[in-house]
N, C-alpha and C positions, 0 to 999 in steps of 0.2 A: 407327615412330620410328627415326631413324638413331643409330648408335653414336656417342657424344659423349665426348671426353676432357676432363673438367673440370679435370684436372691431368695434365700430361705430364712425363716424366722429362727432366731437363736433360742427363743423361749416360747412357752405356751401359757395361756391363762392359768393352767393348773399349777404352774411353778410356784405361785404365792398362796395357794389355797390352804395348805397345812397350817401355816402361821395364823391366818385369819381364823381358822376353825378353832384353834386352841384358845385364842383371845376371846372369841365370841362365846364359847362354851362357859368359860369362867364368868363372864359378865352376865349372861342370862341366868346362871345359877344364883349369882349375888342379887340380882334384881327380883327374881322369883321369891327369894327368902326375905329381902329387905324392903321390897315395895317402893313406894314413892321416895322414901329417904335415900335409898340406894341410887335411884335415878338422879336425885338432886346432887348426890355426892359425885357421880360420874360427870354430870353437867358442869360442876364446878372444877373438877380435876382436868377434864379433857377439853372443855370449851370455855373455861373461865367465866361461866355464867352462874350467878347466884340470884338473879332476879326472878320475877314471876314466870311460871311455866305457861299458864293459860293467859293469852293476851285478851285484855278487856277492850271494849269499843273505844274507850278514852285513850288507851295506850296505842291502839292501832291508828287512831286519828292523829295523835301527836307524832307518831313515828313516820307517817306518810304525808304530813301537811306540807313539807318542803319540796315535794316532787314537782318538777316543772310540768305544766299542762301538756307540752309536746311529748314528754315521756309517757304521761298517762294516755294520751291519744294513741300512741304506738301500741301500748299494752292492751288498750281497749280493742283496737283493730284486730290484733293477733288473737286475743281471747275469743272474739266474736267469730273469727274464721274457724277456730277449733270447735266452738259451740255449735255452729251451723252444720259442720260436717258430722259431728256426733249426733245431732238431732236427726239428720238424714239417715244415719245408721240405725237409730232407734226406730224410725218410721219404716225401715226396710224389713223389720221382723215384727210379727204380729201374733196376737192370740188367735186361735182358731178352734173350731169344733166340727166334727163330721159324724154322720150316722153311718158307721162302717158296715153294719148289717141291721136288719129291722129291729128297732128297739134298743140297740147298743150304741150309745153316744160316747165318743172319745174326744179329748181336747187338750190343748196346751194353753197355759196362762203364763205370761212373762212377768215375773215378780222381781223387782230390784232388791238387792240386799238392804238391810236396814241401816247399817253403819259402815262407811268406808274410810280407811286411813290413807291419806295421800302424803307421801314423803317427798320433800323437795330438797335435794342436796345443796349444801352451801359449804364450799371449802376453797379450792383453788379459784373457783368462779361463782358468781351469783346466778343460779339457774332460774331465771325469771320464767322462761318458757315452760319448764317442768311444772310450775304451779298451775297454769291454766290448762296444760295438757291433761293433767290428772283430775283436777277439781272440776273443771267445766264438763269433762266427759262423764264423771260420776253423777253430776247434777242432771245432765241431759238424759241419763238412764233412769232418773227418778229416785236416786238414793236420798233417804230422808235426812240423814246426818252425815256430813263429811267433816272429818277431823284432819286438818292440814298441819303439817309439822315441818319445821326447818330449823337448822342450827343457828345460833347467834353468829352474826358476821363480824369477825374481828372483835368478839367479846362485847358487842354493843346492841344486842338484840337482832331480830330478823332483819335482813337487808330491806330497806324501805321499798325498793322496787319489787322484790319477791313478795313482801307483805301486801302491797297494793294488788299484785296479780292474784294472790290468793283470795283477797276480798272481792275483786271484780268477778272472778270465776264462780264465786258463790259459796266459799267455805263457811260452814256453820260454827266451827270451833277452830281456833288457831293456837298452836303451842310452839313456844320457843324452845326447841329441843332437837338435838341431832344425833346421828350415829346409832349404834346398837341400842342405847338407852331409849331413843325415840321409838324404834321398832317394838321394843318390849313394852313401853308405856302404852302405845296404841293397841297392841295385842291384848293386854290385861285391863285396859280401860282405866289406867291410872290417871289421876288428876281430872278426869272428865266423867267417870262413871259409865262411859260408853265403850264397851268392848267392840273392837272392829270385827266385822265379818270377813273383810278382805283388806289387804294392804297393797298399794300400788306405788310405783315411782322408782326412779333410778337411784343409785347410790354407789359408794365405794365397795371394796371387797368385803369389808366388815358388815356393812348394811346388807349386802347380798347374802352373806353367810347367815346373818341373823334371820332374814326372811326364810331362807332354806330350812334352818333348824326349827323354826316356829311353825312351818307349814303343817297343817293338820289342826293345830289350835286356831289357826287363822288361814284364810285363803290368801294367795298371792297372785300377782300378775304373771310373772315369768321367773325362772331361775336365771337371774341376770349376771352378766360378767362385764368386763370393760367394753366400752363402745368400740364398734367395728365399722370399717368402711372397705368396700371393694369397688374398683372401677373397671368395667369391661370396655376396652377401646380397640377400634380397628385403625387402619392407617389414615382415616379421615379425621381422626381426633386431633384436638389442639393440645399438644404436650404440656404447655404452660398451664392451661386450665385443669388438665388432669392432675398434674403435680400439685397445684394449688388446692384442689379439692381433697387430695389425700392428706396433705398437711393440715387442712382445715379440721379434719376429724382426729388426726394424731394428736392434736392439741388437747384432746380430752384428758389424757393422762399417760403415765409412763408405760402402761400395759395395754394400750389401745392399738390393736392390729390395723394396718393399712395395706391393702393388697391391690396390685395391678395385674389384670389378666388381659393379655393382648395377643393379637396375631401379627403385630408389627414390631420388628426388631428396632426400627427407627424410634418408635414411640417408647419402647422399653428403655433404650439407651438414653434418650433425651430426658425422660422422667427421672431415671436414676441419677443423671447429672444434675438435674434441677432441684431435687429434693433437699440436699444439704444446703444449697444456696438459699432456698426459700425458708428453711428452718432457721438458718443463721440470721435472717433478717427480722425474725419475730422478737417481740419484747421478752424479757428474761423468763417470766413464768411460763409462757407458751413455748418458748425455745427449749427450755429444760424438758418439758413434758413431751413435745413432739420429737425432739432429738432422741430421747430414750426409746420412745415408741417405735420410731422408724428403724433405729439401730437393732433393737431386740425382737421386734414383732413384724416388721415390714417384709413383704414378699413381692417378687416380680415373677410372673409365670408367662412363658411364651408358648403359644399354642399354634397348631397348624390350620385350624379352621374355626368357624364360628360354632360349629357343633361341639368341638373340643372345649371351647370357652364356656359353653353352657354346662358341659359335664363338670368342669373344674369349679365353676361358680356354684352349682347345685351341691357339690361336695362341701364347699366352704360354708354354705347356708348363711351368708353374711347378714348382719343386722341392717346396714344401709348399703344398697346396691345401685350404683350409677351405671348407665349405659351410654357411652359416647361412640355410637356406631351408625352406619346407614341402616335403613329398613327397620325402624324402631318397632313397628307392628310385629315383625317376626320375633323380636326379642321378647316382647310382652307375651306373646303366645307360647313361647318355648321355655322360658325360665320358670322354675317352680319353687325354689327354696330361697327365700329372702324375707327380711323383716318388713322393709318397705322399698319400693322400686322407683327410681328416678330416671326418667327416660329423656335423653337428649342433653346436650350441652347447656341448654337454657334452664334446666331444672336440676338444682343441686341439693345436697343433703342439708346444708345450712338453711335453705328456704323452708324445707320440711321440718327441720328442728325448731324453727322459730315462729313461722307465720302461716304457711300454706293452708293447713287445716287438718290433714290426717295426723294421727298421733305419733309422737316421737319416742314413746316408751315401747321398746321393741325387743324381740328375742335375740339373744346372743349365744355364743358357745354352742353352735350347731342346732339350737332349739328351733330355728326356723324350718327345720325339716318336718316338724309336727305341730308347731304352735304359731299363732299370729301375735301381733302386737296388741297394745291396750286399745280397747274399744268399748262402746256401751255394752257389748255382749258380755264382757268380763264382770259387769255389775248386775247382770240379769240372770235369773234362774228360770229356765224353761220348764215349769212345773206341769206335769201331766195330770189329767183327771179322767174318771170314768163314771158313767151312770147307765144303768140298763133297766128295761122293763122286765116283768116276770117272764114274759114269752121269750125275751132274749136270753134271760138267765137259763131257761130250760134248754136252749140251744147250746150255750157255752158250757154249762156245768158238766154234762156227761163227758165232753172232750177233756175238760180239765181233770176230771176224776180219773179217766183212763190214762192220761199222760202222767199224772202224779203217781199212780200205782206202778206204771212202767218204770218210773224212777225210784220206786221203793219208798215213797213218802205217803204212808197211809193216812196220817193226820191231815195232810193237805187234801187228800181225796175226800175225806169225810165232810169237809166244808161244802163240797158239792152234794154229797149224799143227803145231808140234812135239808138242803134247799129243795132237792127233787122230791123228798118225802113230803115237804110242806106244799110245794107249788104244783106238783103233779102226782098226787097219791094214787097208787095202784097202777101206775104206768110201768110197763116192762121195758126199761131202758138199760142198755149195757153200760155199767159204770166201772168195768174193769175187774180183774181178779184181785180180791183183797190181799194185802201184804201180810204174811204170817210170821216172817222172821224179823 
């Protein structure tokens, strides 16, 4: 059976890229020229925020004092799940050294970046989970200074729950700032004097474009796009649960793709019928976002075998990939391109987004073909080092000299010559034919 698209997307994430690029180019130029004042101007114009940018301990305490203990308990639990998983990731990678040949010692030292910027979006929703996903992971990696940033919620400062999550996760500096101006401020060290070495965290298309354009001046986690979900389902799947999970991620925004890949025409038809009903039953904000996302970006792909489903899924390289099929071990062994994998009906994206432990800041727009999601590894630099004895040098230097001269790099070769003259005077060793041209 040929792969058949029963529903195709009318748009792609690139549809809106040009507009974002023009806006961000103008804003970054203005901020680079105008510094902190330009950032304040954008904060006032775009977010209606004229208060302090850097949150003081007193302000944080005042803003979070009304949070019910039950809410704090939930945030504490989820943040601890993420922290424990990140700490296990950190323990899985280690410094090492080895004597690769007599007297030649090589090694790796894992060094965290000094300053990380963690952007937490606040717009249509208060993204509590993004706070501890980014901040707790950076701290588990050993980052000295974490600058957390989020926009004022409805013009009244950072959402109290987001602010508490930042604090619990271990943020060292918290700024009330959102959008392009936040990414620029973190990059240039405005208001804090701490230029970020890397910026992580999800955001809208303007935030994503700002990160892309500033990449090089600062490291970034991934070239991010709108949130994506795909569900792979065979005939054993529950169509209501499948449809509910697709709607659950389409809620993210108007441009969030939701894809169903199935071998079952029954599942395809039932999910297609259920989607509009489930979307219509949502509250207005979610209904608007999910409705547009499913209409413009939703797809249903009918396949003839599970091997074809793997092929389609790996081509899509989806950010969040759920598998509602028999023989889950087979799927885990055969799927290769995804941001994070959710195996079985009992394990859904929302659990991973909020509580389970693995990070929810994941690659989109096909980047899962070559990149993984946020982890402690993003904050660590595996720095290599070398040390050798003179005897080892006498072994390595002639080979280095000969290869350098074969490449035509005489100055490189002479760094070997000078050492051989010092360490092994009078020794007749082939150092290669000197470069004359």
